[in-house]
C-alpha positions as CSV (number, residue, x, y, z in Angstrom):
1,M,107.8,88.7,106.6
2,Q,105.2,90.5,104.2
3,R,102.5,87.7,105.0
4,A,103.0,88.2,108.7
5,I,102.7,91.9,108.5
6,V,99.4,91.5,106.3
7,Q,98.1,89.1,108.9
8,A,99.0,91.6,111.6
9,I,97.3,94.4,109.8
10,G,94.3,92.2,109.3
11,A,94.2,91.7,113.1
12,F,94.4,95.4,113.3
13,A,91.3,95.7,111.2
14,A,89.4,93.3,113.4
15,L,90.5,95.5,116.5
16,V,88.6,98.3,114.8
17,T,85.2,96.8,115.5
18,A,86.0,94.6,118.6
19,S,88.5,95.4,121.1
20,T,89.9,92.0,121.8
21,E,93.5,90.6,122.0
22,A,94.6,88.9,118.6
23,A,98.3,88.4,118.6
24,A,99.8,85.2,117.2
25,Q,103.4,84.4,116.9
26,R,104.9,84.5,113.3
27,N,108.2,83.8,111.8
28,A,109.9,86.8,110.1
29,G,111.3,86.0,106.7
30,D,112.5,88.1,104.0
31,W,110.1,90.5,102.4
32,D,109.8,90.5,98.7
33,P,107.2,93.0,97.2
34,T,107.0,91.0,94.1
35,A,105.4,88.2,96.1
36,R,103.3,90.7,97.9
37,E,101.6,91.8,94.9
38,F,100.0,88.4,94.1
39,D,99.7,87.3,97.6
40,R,98.0,90.2,99.3
41,R,94.5,89.5,101.0
42,S,93.1,92.6,99.6
43,G,89.4,93.6,99.2
44,S,88.2,95.4,96.2
45,G,87.3,98.7,95.3
46,N,88.8,102.1,95.6
47,S,88.6,102.6,99.4
48,G,92.1,100.9,99.7
49,Q,91.0,99.5,103.1
50,L,92.1,95.9,102.5
51,G,88.5,94.8,102.8
52,W,88.1,96.2,106.3
53,P,84.7,96.7,107.7
54,D,83.2,100.1,108.2
55,A,84.7,101.5,111.5
56,P,82.5,103.1,114.2
57,A,83.2,106.7,115.1
58,D,85.4,106.0,118.1
59,A,87.4,103.4,116.3
60,P,90.8,105.1,116.7
61,N,90.7,105.3,120.5
62,T,89.2,101.8,120.7
63,T,91.9,100.4,118.5
64,L,94.4,102.3,120.5
65,K,93.4,100.7,123.7
66,A,93.6,97.2,122.1
67,L,97.1,97.8,120.8
68,D,98.2,98.9,124.2
69,K,97.0,95.8,125.6
70,I,98.8,93.7,123.1
71,L,101.9,95.5,123.6
72,S,101.7,95.1,127.4
73,S,102.4,91.3,126.9
74,S,105.8,90.2,127.7
75,K,105.4,87.1,125.5
76,L,105.7,88.9,122.2
77,S,108.7,88.1,119.9
78,A,110.9,91.2,119.0
79,F,109.5,91.0,115.5
80,D,106.0,91.1,116.7
81,R,106.7,93.9,119.2
82,S,108.2,95.9,116.5
83,L,105.3,95.2,114.2
84,Y,102.6,96.2,116.7
85,L,104.5,99.3,117.7
86,S,104.6,100.4,114.1
87,I,100.9,100.0,114.0
88,R,100.4,101.9,117.1
89,A,102.7,104.7,115.9
90,Y,100.5,105.1,112.8
91,Q,97.5,105.2,115.1
92,L,98.8,107.7,117.4
93,S,99.8,109.9,114.4
94,R,96.3,109.7,113.2
95,L,95.1,111.1,116.6
96,G,97.4,113.9,116.2
97,R,99.7,112.4,118.9
98,D,102.9,112.8,116.9
99,A,105.2,112.8,119.9
100,D,103.9,109.6,121.2
101,S,104.2,108.1,117.7
102,R,107.7,109.1,117.5
103,K,108.4,107.4,120.8
104,D,106.9,104.2,119.4
105,I,109.2,104.5,116.3
106,D,112.3,105.1,118.5
107,E,111.3,102.0,120.6
108,M,111.1,99.9,117.4
109,G,114.8,100.8,116.9
110,K,115.6,99.4,120.4
111,V,113.5,96.2,119.9
112,L,114.5,95.3,116.3
113,P,117.9,97.2,115.6
114,A,118.5,95.6,112.2
115,G,114.9,95.1,111.0
116,W,112.8,97.9,112.1
117,P,113.0,100.1,108.9
118,M,111.8,97.0,106.9
119,V,109.0,96.6,109.2
120,L,107.9,100.1,109.1
121,S,108.4,100.4,105.4
122,S,105.9,97.4,104.9
123,T,103.2,98.5,107.5
124,M,102.9,102.3,106.7
125,P,102.0,101.8,103.1
126,E,99.3,99.3,104.0
127,L,97.8,101.3,106.9
128,A,97.9,104.4,104.7
129,G,95.5,102.6,102.4
130,G,92.8,103.2,105.2
131,G,92.8,106.7,104.2
132,D,95.2,108.7,106.5
133,R,98.3,109.0,104.3
134,A,99.5,112.0,105.9
135,A,99.8,110.2,109.2
136,A,101.9,107.5,107.5
137,L,104.0,110.1,105.9
138,R,104.7,111.8,109.2
139,A,105.7,108.6,110.8
140,L,108.1,107.8,107.9
141,D,109.5,111.4,108.1
142,H,110.5,110.8,111.8
143,A,111.9,107.4,110.9
144,L,114.3,109.0,108.1
145,L,115.3,111.6,110.7
146,R,116.4,108.6,113.0
147,K,118.0,106.9,110.0
148,P,118.7,109.2,107.1
149,G,118.9,107.7,103.6
150,D,117.6,104.3,104.6
151,P,116.5,102.7,101.5
152,W,113.8,100.7,103.0
153,L,112.1,103.8,104.6
154,A,112.4,105.7,101.3
155,I,110.7,102.7,99.5
156,G,107.8,102.9,102.2
157,Q,107.5,106.6,101.7
158,A,107.5,106.3,97.9
159,Q,104.7,103.6,98.0
160,V,102.6,106.1,99.9
161,Y,103.2,108.9,97.5
162,M,102.2,106.4,94.8
163,Q,98.9,105.9,96.3
164,I,98.1,109.7,95.7
165,A,99.6,109.4,92.2
166,D,102.7,111.7,93.0
167,F,105.0,109.2,91.0
168,Q,107.5,111.9,90.3
169,R,108.3,112.4,94.0
170,A,108.3,108.6,94.3
171,Q,110.8,108.3,91.7
172,V,113.2,110.6,93.3
173,L,113.0,108.8,96.6
174,L,113.7,105.4,94.7
175,D,116.4,106.8,92.9
176,G,118.0,107.4,96.4
177,A,117.0,104.0,97.5
178,V,118.7,102.3,94.6
179,G,121.9,104.3,95.0
180,G,121.8,103.7,98.9
181,A,121.0,100.0,98.9
182,A,123.5,98.1,101.3
183,S,122.9,94.8,99.5
184,E,122.0,93.4,96.1
185,A,118.6,92.1,97.5
186,D,117.8,95.6,98.9
187,R,118.8,97.0,95.4
188,R,116.5,94.7,93.6
189,T,113.8,95.6,95.8
190,A,114.3,99.3,95.1
191,L,114.7,98.7,91.4
192,F,111.4,96.7,91.3
193,V,109.5,99.4,93.1
194,R,111.1,102.2,90.9
195,G,109.9,100.2,87.9
196,H,106.4,100.9,88.9
197,A,107.0,104.6,89.4
198,N,108.5,104.6,85.8
199,F,105.7,102.8,84.5
200,D,103.0,105.0,86.0
201,L,104.9,108.0,84.7
202,G,104.9,106.5,81.1
203,R,108.6,106.0,81.1
204,Y,108.2,102.5,79.7
205,V,111.8,102.0,78.6
206,D,113.3,102.9,82.0
207,A,110.6,100.6,83.6
208,I,111.8,97.8,81.3
209,T,115.3,98.3,82.5
210,D,114.3,98.4,86.2
211,F,112.1,95.3,86.0
212,D,114.9,93.5,84.0
213,S,117.5,94.5,86.6
214,A,115.2,93.3,89.4
215,L,115.4,89.9,88.0
216,A,119.1,89.5,88.8
217,G,119.7,86.8,91.4
218,R,116.4,85.4,91.3
219,T,116.6,81.7,90.6
220,T,113.1,80.3,91.1
221,L,110.2,80.7,88.9
222,K,108.1,82.0,91.6
223,S,110.4,84.7,92.5
224,R,111.0,85.8,88.8
225,L,107.4,85.6,87.7
226,S,106.2,89.0,88.9
227,P,109.2,91.1,87.4
228,L,108.6,89.2,84.2
229,L,105.0,90.0,84.1
230,W,105.7,93.7,84.8
231,R,108.4,93.7,82.3
232,Y,105.9,92.3,79.7
233,A,103.5,95.0,80.4
234,A,106.1,97.7,80.0
235,Q,107.4,96.3,76.8
236,V,103.9,96.1,75.4
237,R,103.5,99.9,76.2
238,A,107.0,100.6,74.8
239,R,105.8,98.8,71.4
240,R,108.3,96.0,72.0
241,D,107.9,92.2,71.5
242,G,107.1,91.2,75.1
243,R,105.6,87.9,74.1
244,N,108.8,86.3,72.8
245,A,110.8,87.6,75.5
246,L,108.5,86.3,78.2
247,G,108.3,82.8,76.6
248,K,112.0,82.7,76.4
249,D,112.6,83.6,80.0
250,L,109.7,81.3,81.3
251,G,111.0,78.3,79.0
252,L,109.0,75.0,79.7
253,G,108.3,75.8,83.3
254,T,105.1,74.7,85.1
255,L,102.8,77.7,85.3
256,D,99.8,76.2,86.9
257,E,100.4,77.9,90.2
258,W,98.8,81.3,90.6
259,P,99.7,83.7,89.2
260,G,101.1,81.4,86.4
261,P,97.9,81.3,84.6
262,I,98.4,85.1,83.8
263,A,101.7,84.2,82.0
264,N,99.8,81.4,80.2
265,F,97.1,84.0,79.0
266,L,99.9,86.5,77.8
267,L,101.6,83.7,75.8
268,G,98.4,82.6,74.1
269,R,97.9,79.5,75.9
270,L,94.7,80.4,77.7
271,S,91.8,82.6,76.6
272,A,90.7,85.7,78.6
273,G,87.6,83.7,79.8
274,E,89.8,80.8,81.1
275,L,91.9,83.3,82.8
276,E,88.9,84.9,84.6
277,V,87.7,81.4,85.5
278,A,91.1,80.7,87.1
279,A,91.1,83.9,89.0
280,E,87.7,82.9,90.4
281,T,88.4,79.4,91.3
282,D,91.9,79.0,92.0
283,E,92.4,78.9,95.8
284,A,95.6,80.9,95.9
285,A,94.0,83.4,93.4
286,K,90.7,83.7,95.5
287,R,92.8,84.4,98.6
288,S,94.8,87.1,97.0
289,N,92.2,88.9,94.9
290,G,93.2,87.4,91.7
291,K,90.6,89.1,89.7
292,C,92.5,92.3,90.2
293,P,95.6,91.3,88.2
294,A,93.7,89.4,85.9
295,A,91.6,92.3,84.7
296,F,94.8,94.4,84.5
297,F,96.7,92.1,82.2
298,I,93.6,91.3,80.1
299,G,93.6,95.1,79.5
300,I,97.3,95.2,78.6
301,D,96.7,92.3,76.2
302,A,93.9,94.4,74.6
303,I,96.5,97.3,74.3
304,R,98.9,94.9,72.5
305,R,96.2,94.1,70.0
306,G,95.2,97.7,69.6
307,D,91.7,97.1,71.0
308,K,91.4,100.4,73.1
309,R,87.6,99.9,73.8
310,R,88.3,96.4,75.4
311,A,91.6,98.0,77.2
312,R,89.5,100.7,78.8
313,E,86.9,98.3,79.9
314,Q,89.4,95.9,81.5
315,L,91.6,98.7,83.1
316,Q,88.4,100.2,84.7
317,L,87.5,96.9,85.9
318,A,91.2,96.7,87.5
319,Q,90.5,100.1,89.1
320,A,87.4,98.8,90.6
321,R,88.7,95.4,91.7
322,C,92.1,96.6,93.0
323,P,92.4,98.5,96.3
324,T,94.4,101.8,96.2
325,V,97.3,100.2,98.0
326,S,97.8,97.9,94.9
327,E,100.4,98.6,92.1
328,F,97.7,97.3,89.7
329,N,95.3,100.2,90.8
330,W,98.1,102.8,90.1
331,A,99.0,101.3,86.8
332,A,95.5,101.0,85.7
333,S,94.6,104.5,86.7
334,S,97.8,105.8,85.0
335,E,97.0,104.0,81.8
336,L,93.5,105.1,81.5
337,K,94.7,108.7,81.3
338,R,96.9,107.8,78.4
339,L,94.4,105.8,76.3
């Protein structure tokens, strides 16, 4: 689902500069934020706009007209309709039309009764990165009035708060999401995101516990790799031996596929220079701005070695490379304040 959502938001970005219909049918799968981190087609820099082009002054109204046109189609799947309704709800909130925004969120509940909170939880943090986080929070506030205590909506709201470095409020929301999760998969997701809030708050032992718990039930290397890498980072900051734990969990698995080279680097199998080359040449890394996590983990390795100067350089580089919707940006910014 997350790849479909990012693709739709990319279409939304295109609509900002050209009012053309750009809707494609996509299949909705399970959303996993651990995959999202290393598969986001994100731009660089602190704008947080996912590499969007500069928007003209009348972009909000231009985009709204294009979204109206898309949603007038009778050929949209239930998922796509819900997805574009969520984007329009955000846009209406930006324009101060909160009543209309709430109507679109209510319509999402009718169109996709079981999945609409997950869709909204995914789109709002991504759209909030464009700069209007208040609009995203208003939309999520209404959604939570419609479905109080929903863990997915709480996760989405927490991620917006983390974009503005309010990690304390995010953690409170995520505590509720963990406690209110209806399934183990939902609980794993909430634990993983709460791990980031704890990491950014400097509560590294709690972050280790959350990332470790988020591993439960994951059977493939691809699904396990992101929690393992983040657990390693928390272990380094807690002055624990993360390298042996990482090597034990990864075993002899093949780590050629991105972000596997990051793990190879942390295990001492690649140099920092070789990791940078992989981040710039690997096709999957190039599509997902692999230079962003590469800089972050090179910085974490420098902390492990006690090289604070190198750590600051790499974390500042991660800040520059990673958009403000990125967990790497939040973590790099938080760590720089503590070095």
